[in-house]
matplotlib code that plots the C-alpha trace (Angstrom):
import matplotlib.pyplot as plt

x = [107.6, 105.2, 103.4, 103.0, 101.7, 99.2, 98.0, 97.8, 95.9, 93.4, 92.8, 92.3, 90.0, 87.9, 87.7, 86.8, 84.7, 81.5, 81.5, 79.9, 76.2, 73.8, 73.2, 76.1, 78.5, 82.2, 83.8, 86.3, 84.2, 84.9, 83.5, 86.7, 90.0, 88.7, 88.8, 88.5, 92.2, 95.4, 98.9, 101.6, 105.3, 107.6, 110.8, 113.6, 111.6, 109.6, 106.3, 103.3, 100.2, 98.8, 96.7, 94.4, 92.8, 90.4, 91.1, 88.1, 88.4, 88.1, 91.8, 93.1, 96.3, 98.0, 100.5, 102.7, 106.1, 109.0, 112.3, 115.3, 116.5, 119.5, 117.1, 119.3, 116.7, 113.1, 110.9, 107.3, 106.2, 103.2, 101.3, 98.1, 95.5, 93.0, 89.4, 89.5, 92.3, 95.2, 98.4, 98.4, 101.6, 101.2, 101.8, 105.2, 108.6, 109.5, 106.0, 105.8, 102.9, 104.8, 107.8, 109.7, 110.9, 114.4, 114.8, 115.0, 118.4, 118.1, 114.9, 115.4, 116.6, 114.5, 111.1, 107.9, 104.4, 101.7, 98.9, 98.1, 95.7, 94.0, 93.6, 90.6, 92.8, 93.7, 97.2, 98.0, 100.2, 101.9, 102.8, 105.0, 108.3, 111.9, 114.6, 117.7, 120.9, 120.5, 122.3, 124.9, 125.6, 124.5, 121.4, 118.4, 115.5, 112.2, 111.3, 108.0, 108.0, 105.5, 105.8, 103.6, 102.9, 101.0, 98.1, 100.4, 102.8, 105.5, 107.1, 106.4, 109.7, 109.8, 111.0, 114.6, 114.2, 113.8, 111.8, 110.3, 109.7, 111.0, 108.8, 109.3, 106.2, 108.4, 107.9, 111.6, 114.1, 116.8, 114.7, 113.0, 111.9, 108.6, 106.6, 103.7, 101.1, 98.0, 96.7, 93.6, 92.9, 90.6, 88.4, 90.6, 93.7, 95.2, 96.8, 96.3, 99.0, 98.8, 101.5, 103.8, 106.5, 108.0, 106.4, 108.5, 109.5, 109.9, 111.3, 111.6, 107.7, 106.0, 102.6, 99.8, 101.0, 98.3, 99.4, 97.7, 99.7, 98.9, 98.7, 102.4, 103.3, 104.1, 102.7, 99.2, 100.0, 96.3, 96.0, 96.8, 98.2, 99.3, 100.9, 104.6, 104.7, 101.9, 100.4, 100.8, 98.8, 100.3, 98.0, 99.3, 97.5, 100.3, 98.3, 99.9, 103.0, 103.6, 104.9, 104.3, 101.2, 100.9, 98.2, 97.7, 94.8, 92.9, 89.5, 87.6, 84.1, 81.4, 81.7, 85.5, 86.6, 89.4, 89.3, 92.7, 93.1, 95.9, 97.5, 98.4, 100.8, 99.0, 102.1, 105.1, 103.1, 99.8, 98.6, 95.1, 93.2, 93.3, 91.1, 91.5, 89.2, 90.2, 88.2, 88.8, 91.3, 93.4, 92.3, 91.4, 87.6, 86.5, 83.1, 84.8, 85.8, 88.3, 89.3, 89.4, 90.7, 89.2, 91.1, 89.8, 91.0, 88.9, 89.8, 92.1, 95.7, 95.1, 97.5, 95.4, 96.4, 94.3, 93.7, 91.2, 89.2, 86.1, 82.9, 79.4, 76.6, 75.7, 79.4, 79.8, 83.4, 84.1, 87.3, 88.7, 91.8, 93.1, 93.5, 95.8, 93.6, 96.4, 99.7, 101.3, 100.5, 100.2, 96.9, 94.7, 91.1, 89.6, 87.4, 85.0, 84.0, 81.7, 81.8, 79.1, 79.5, 78.7, 81.1, 83.1, 81.5, 80.9, 77.7, 75.6, 73.2, 76.0, 76.0, 74.7, 78.1, 79.6, 82.0, 82.3, 85.2, 85.4, 87.2, 87.3, 90.0, 89.2, 92.6, 93.5, 95.8, 93.9, 95.5, 93.0, 93.1, 91.0, 92.5, 90.6, 86.9, 84.1, 80.5, 77.6, 74.7, 72.5, 75.0, 76.4, 80.1, 82.5, 86.0, 88.9, 91.9, 93.4, 92.6, 94.2, 92.9, 93.6, 96.4, 98.7, 98.1, 96.9, 94.0, 92.2, 88.9, 86.1, 83.3, 80.1, 78.0, 74.5, 74.2, 73.2, 76.4, 74.9, 76.5, 75.0, 73.5, 73.7, 77.5, 79.9, 78.9, 77.1, 78.8, 82.3, 83.9, 87.2, 89.2, 92.7, 94.9, 96.8, 95.9, 99.5, 100.8, 101.0, 100.9, 98.0, 95.8, 94.0, 94.8, 92.5, 89.2, 87.3, 83.9, 84.2, 81.6, 80.2, 79.6, 82.6, 84.2, 88.0, 90.5, 94.4, 96.7, 99.6, 100.4, 103.5, 104.9, 105.8, 105.6, 107.8, 105.0, 106.2, 103.4, 100.9, 97.4, 94.2, 90.6, 87.3, 84.7, 81.1, 78.8, 75.2, 74.8, 71.2, 72.4, 75.1, 72.4, 70.7, 67.5, 67.1]
y = [121.5, 119.6, 122.8, 123.4, 119.9, 120.3, 123.6, 122.0, 119.1, 121.4, 123.3, 120.2, 118.7, 121.8, 121.8, 118.1, 118.1, 117.7, 113.9, 112.4, 112.3, 109.7, 110.2, 112.7, 111.5, 112.5, 111.5, 108.7, 105.5, 103.7, 100.5, 100.2, 99.3, 100.5, 104.3, 104.6, 105.4, 103.7, 105.3, 103.5, 104.0, 102.8, 101.7, 104.2, 106.7, 109.9, 109.1, 111.0, 109.4, 110.8, 108.3, 105.5, 102.6, 99.7, 96.3, 94.1, 92.1, 95.3, 95.6, 99.2, 100.1, 103.3, 105.1, 107.9, 109.6, 108.6, 110.3, 108.5, 109.4, 111.2, 113.3, 112.8, 110.9, 110.1, 107.5, 106.2, 104.0, 101.6, 99.8, 97.6, 97.2, 94.3, 95.3, 95.2, 97.9, 95.6, 95.9, 93.1, 91.1, 89.3, 92.5, 93.7, 92.2, 91.6, 90.5, 93.3, 95.3, 98.5, 99.3, 102.1, 101.7, 102.8, 99.3, 98.0, 98.0, 99.8, 101.8, 105.4, 107.6, 110.7, 109.7, 111.4, 109.7, 111.3, 108.8, 105.1, 103.4, 100.1, 97.6, 95.2, 92.2, 93.9, 94.9, 98.5, 101.1, 104.0, 107.2, 109.9, 111.9, 110.8, 113.5, 112.6, 114.4, 117.1, 116.4, 119.0, 117.2, 120.2, 119.9, 117.6, 117.4, 115.5, 112.5, 110.6, 107.3, 104.5, 101.4, 98.4, 96.0, 92.8, 92.8, 91.5, 94.5, 92.9, 94.9, 93.8, 94.1, 95.9, 94.2, 94.9, 93.9, 97.6, 98.1, 101.5, 102.8, 106.3, 108.2, 111.7, 113.7, 116.5, 117.3, 118.4, 115.5, 117.9, 118.8, 115.7, 117.4, 115.8, 116.0, 113.5, 114.5, 112.6, 109.5, 107.5, 104.1, 103.3, 100.2, 98.5, 98.9, 101.9, 104.5, 108.3, 110.4, 114.1, 116.6, 119.1, 119.2, 121.5, 122.0, 121.5, 125.2, 127.6, 124.8, 127.2, 127.1, 124.2, 123.2, 120.8, 117.4, 114.6, 111.3, 108.0, 104.8, 101.3, 98.5, 97.7, 101.4, 102.3, 105.5, 105.1, 106.9, 107.1, 109.8, 113.3, 111.3, 114.3, 116.2, 116.7, 113.7, 111.2, 109.9, 113.1, 116.4, 119.7, 122.5, 126.0, 128.8, 131.4, 134.0, 137.5, 135.7, 133.6, 130.2, 127.7, 125.5, 122.1, 119.5, 117.9, 115.5, 113.9, 112.1, 110.4, 111.4, 108.8, 109.7, 109.1, 112.8, 113.7, 116.4, 117.6, 120.3, 122.0, 125.4, 128.0, 131.0, 134.3, 136.4, 136.1, 136.4, 134.7, 131.2, 130.5, 127.2, 125.8, 123.1, 121.4, 119.0, 116.7, 114.6, 110.8, 111.1, 113.6, 116.9, 119.9, 120.1, 123.3, 123.2, 123.6, 127.1, 128.8, 126.1, 123.4, 125.6, 127.3, 129.2, 131.2, 132.8, 133.1, 136.5, 136.8, 137.3, 135.0, 132.3, 129.1, 125.5, 122.5, 119.8, 117.4, 116.7, 114.6, 114.4, 114.1, 112.0, 114.7, 114.9, 118.3, 119.1, 119.4, 121.0, 121.6, 123.2, 126.4, 130.0, 132.5, 135.0, 137.2, 137.4, 139.1, 136.4, 133.5, 132.7, 130.3, 129.4, 126.3, 126.3, 124.0, 124.8, 123.2, 123.7, 122.9, 119.7, 121.3, 124.2, 124.5, 127.7, 128.1, 126.2, 128.9, 126.3, 125.8, 128.6, 131.0, 131.7, 128.3, 128.1, 128.5, 129.9, 128.1, 129.6, 126.5, 127.5, 128.3, 130.1, 133.7, 132.9, 130.9, 127.9, 125.7, 123.5, 120.7, 117.8, 114.6, 114.9, 112.5, 113.1, 111.1, 109.7, 112.5, 115.2, 116.0, 116.8, 115.3, 116.6, 116.2, 118.3, 120.2, 123.2, 125.1, 124.5, 127.1, 128.7, 125.9, 122.9, 121.5, 119.0, 116.8, 118.1, 116.6, 118.7, 117.8, 120.2, 119.7, 119.7, 123.4, 124.3, 124.7, 123.1, 119.6, 119.6, 115.8, 115.9, 116.9, 120.1, 122.2, 120.4, 120.3, 117.5, 118.4, 115.4, 114.4, 111.3, 112.5, 115.1, 116.3, 116.0, 119.6, 118.7, 116.6, 116.4, 114.4, 114.2, 111.6, 110.0, 107.1, 105.4, 101.7, 99.5, 98.5, 102.2, 102.6, 106.0, 106.0, 108.8, 108.8, 111.5, 112.1, 112.9, 114.2, 116.4, 119.2, 119.9, 116.9, 114.4, 111.0, 108.6, 107.7, 108.0, 106.3, 107.1, 105.4, 108.1, 107.5, 107.4, 106.5, 104.6, 105.6, 109.1, 107.7, 106.1, 109.4, 108.4, 110.9]
z = [129.5, 131.9, 132.5, 128.8, 128.2, 131.0, 129.4, 126.0, 127.3, 129.0, 125.8, 123.8, 126.4, 126.4, 122.6, 122.5, 125.6, 123.6, 123.3, 120.1, 120.4, 118.9, 115.2, 114.8, 112.1, 111.8, 115.2, 115.9, 116.0, 119.4, 117.7, 115.7, 117.5, 120.9, 120.2, 116.4, 115.8, 114.9, 115.0, 112.9, 113.3, 110.5, 112.2, 112.1, 110.0, 110.4, 108.7, 107.4, 105.9, 102.6, 100.7, 101.6, 99.6, 100.6, 99.1, 98.1, 101.3, 103.5, 104.4, 104.3, 102.5, 103.8, 101.7, 103.1, 103.0, 105.2, 105.9, 107.4, 110.9, 109.3, 107.3, 104.2, 102.1, 101.8, 100.3, 100.1, 102.9, 103.1, 105.7, 105.8, 108.4, 108.9, 108.9, 112.6, 112.7, 113.6, 111.6, 108.9, 109.5, 106.2, 104.3, 102.9, 102.1, 105.7, 106.8, 109.4, 108.0, 107.6, 105.5, 103.7, 100.1, 100.9, 102.4, 98.8, 97.0, 93.8, 94.5, 93.5, 96.3, 97.2, 96.0, 97.0, 96.7, 94.6, 94.6, 95.2, 92.8, 93.5, 90.7, 90.4, 91.4, 94.7, 93.5, 93.1, 91.4, 93.1, 91.2, 92.3, 91.7, 92.1, 92.5, 90.5, 89.8, 87.1, 83.7, 84.6, 87.8, 89.9, 91.9, 91.5, 89.0, 89.2, 87.1, 87.2, 89.2, 88.8, 91.0, 90.7, 93.6, 94.2, 96.7, 99.4, 99.0, 96.9, 94.1, 90.5, 88.7, 85.3, 82.1, 82.9, 86.5, 87.8, 90.9, 89.6, 86.1, 85.6, 83.2, 81.7, 80.6, 79.2, 75.5, 75.3, 75.6, 76.8, 79.9, 81.3, 84.5, 85.5, 88.8, 89.3, 91.8, 91.0, 89.2, 88.2, 86.8, 83.9, 84.0, 81.4, 83.5, 81.8, 84.0, 84.1, 85.5, 86.3, 87.2, 85.6, 82.9, 80.3, 77.0, 73.7, 73.7, 76.5, 78.8, 81.7, 81.9, 83.7, 82.4, 83.4, 82.1, 81.8, 80.4, 79.6, 80.0, 78.9, 81.5, 80.8, 81.5, 77.9, 76.6, 75.0, 71.8, 70.8, 73.5, 72.1, 69.1, 67.0, 69.9, 70.5, 72.8, 71.9, 75.1, 76.9, 76.8, 78.1, 79.1, 79.9, 81.6, 81.5, 83.4, 82.8, 81.5, 84.7, 83.9, 86.8, 86.3, 88.1, 88.1, 91.6, 91.0, 88.2, 88.0, 85.2, 84.3, 83.5, 79.7, 79.8, 79.9, 82.2, 84.8, 86.2, 88.8, 90.6, 90.9, 88.4, 88.9, 88.5, 89.3, 91.6, 94.7, 93.8, 92.8, 91.7, 91.3, 87.7, 86.2, 82.8, 81.1, 78.2, 75.9, 75.9, 73.0, 74.9, 73.3, 75.3, 75.7, 73.9, 75.7, 79.1, 80.2, 77.9, 75.4, 78.1, 81.0, 84.0, 86.7, 89.8, 92.9, 96.1, 97.4, 100.4, 99.2, 96.2, 97.4, 96.9, 97.3, 96.1, 98.6, 97.0, 93.8, 93.1, 91.1, 92.4, 91.0, 88.5, 87.4, 89.0, 89.9, 93.6, 94.9, 98.3, 99.6, 101.4, 100.5, 102.3, 104.1, 105.4, 103.7, 106.6, 109.1, 106.6, 108.0, 105.9, 105.6, 104.0, 100.8, 99.1, 95.5, 93.0, 89.2, 86.7, 84.7, 81.3, 81.1, 84.3, 85.5, 89.3, 90.2, 91.8, 93.3, 95.8, 98.4, 95.7, 94.4, 93.7, 96.7, 100.4, 102.5, 105.9, 108.9, 111.0, 113.5, 117.1, 117.4, 117.1, 114.2, 111.7, 110.1, 108.3, 105.2, 103.6, 101.8, 100.7, 99.6, 98.7, 97.7, 99.0, 96.7, 98.1, 97.0, 100.4, 100.4, 103.1, 103.4, 105.9, 106.8, 109.7, 111.9, 114.7, 118.2, 121.0, 119.1, 120.2, 118.0, 114.7, 115.1, 112.6, 111.2, 109.1, 107.6, 105.7, 103.7, 102.3, 98.5, 98.6, 100.5, 103.9, 107.0, 107.7, 111.2, 111.4, 111.2, 114.0, 115.7, 113.1, 110.3, 111.7, 113.7, 115.3, 116.7, 117.6, 117.4, 120.5, 123.1, 123.2, 119.6, 118.3, 114.5, 113.4, 110.3, 107.8, 104.1, 102.5, 103.0, 101.6, 102.1, 101.8, 100.1, 103.5, 104.2, 106.6, 106.6, 107.0, 106.8, 106.9, 108.1, 110.5, 114.1, 115.8, 118.4, 115.9, 112.2, 111.4, 112.0, 113.3, 112.7, 110.2, 111.6, 110.6, 111.9, 111.3, 111.6, 112.8, 109.8, 109.6, 106.3, 106.2, 105.5, 103.3, 101.1, 100.8, 102.6, 105.5]

ax = plt.figure().add_subplot(projection="3d")
ax.plot(x, y, z, "-o")
ax.set_aspect("equal")
plt.show()
């Protein structure tokens, strides 16, 4: 084991031997917490970080997934950092700055986090999926979960004293199965949820399900008012008769239209990227793609996964993720795609074809993927994820592309910055990225000795706010 660790450390040291140079963005910022990184362990839990939000005072809220030491259950977990990178001991029910929701009596067992949404008052809502016993008593089914918290991390109880609101987006009352992956907040406090649920008929099929809730978490019945379930719109792709479509993320355009993206089943062995656009009243937008729907694969073995979704300043749709490049080895590459704002077609001003495939790995067996993504005012695209280093470990990676799709030479090494929370942890990655109002670039992910990551990781990445403002 000691020999392996020495070899691993040597490989990592070689890969990271190019220390960050002046004016190069994307590396851990040593001006924050000493080395630009924080690892947070939630007591007695295996934890992974997924989502990140900055409160108005600059404190960072980190949302992740925790499993118990027995591995029999799982729950969301939260932590908060001060602007300096220290754990905020004023946060959470036990004032220890990091906690898991399975500590609360009555909180639904087996709950996965989908998104964390920051309210204007500094409080926030968490949306995800709770797995509950099926009606037959055999197995588990998903049901939507929305939990509201104060700015200090205390749960806001529902009208009947419940810690979480369980919400079904299914149009068939006999099959309430609901899986919430993404969410967004409107300026007036209404909540958008995105995931998958059955339609009124053909309940064995799962469709994109997009809902709009009032601030009190009741359905906004003015949204898709004439549909089978007012407040919810279902969108089916059903490519070649396949029946699994799932929205993983949703964003709100400047004109109030909603864009949801995720995966759609093309056949038993292939999944494509699907995008749906709705008008503000919840109708499918006929000006977008095929009656509100766009789907595409990116070559390879056509097994795609969505990692991130955002809009740029021109309301173009930017997506990141991974696509399987070799079905035999399971190797994956990263991708970045940009769709036109008017009709959802590939934006050919980006790399000539509307997307780029990025083989970031330095290993013989590629394993790359991009997650969270943001766009700068100058149109540059910045995304984070993971890559394989030396065929022995997953490392964190951040990339930045120019607005035309080319690598940004001012970022990392030729547009790619490979880093690590730890020189010996074999499983590391980043899943979300934000740019705070003070032009500080933060990313959250996880780090652990193997694929069961043990700690939530946060990085502040070097970022020149001159570039951020678009004046190069």
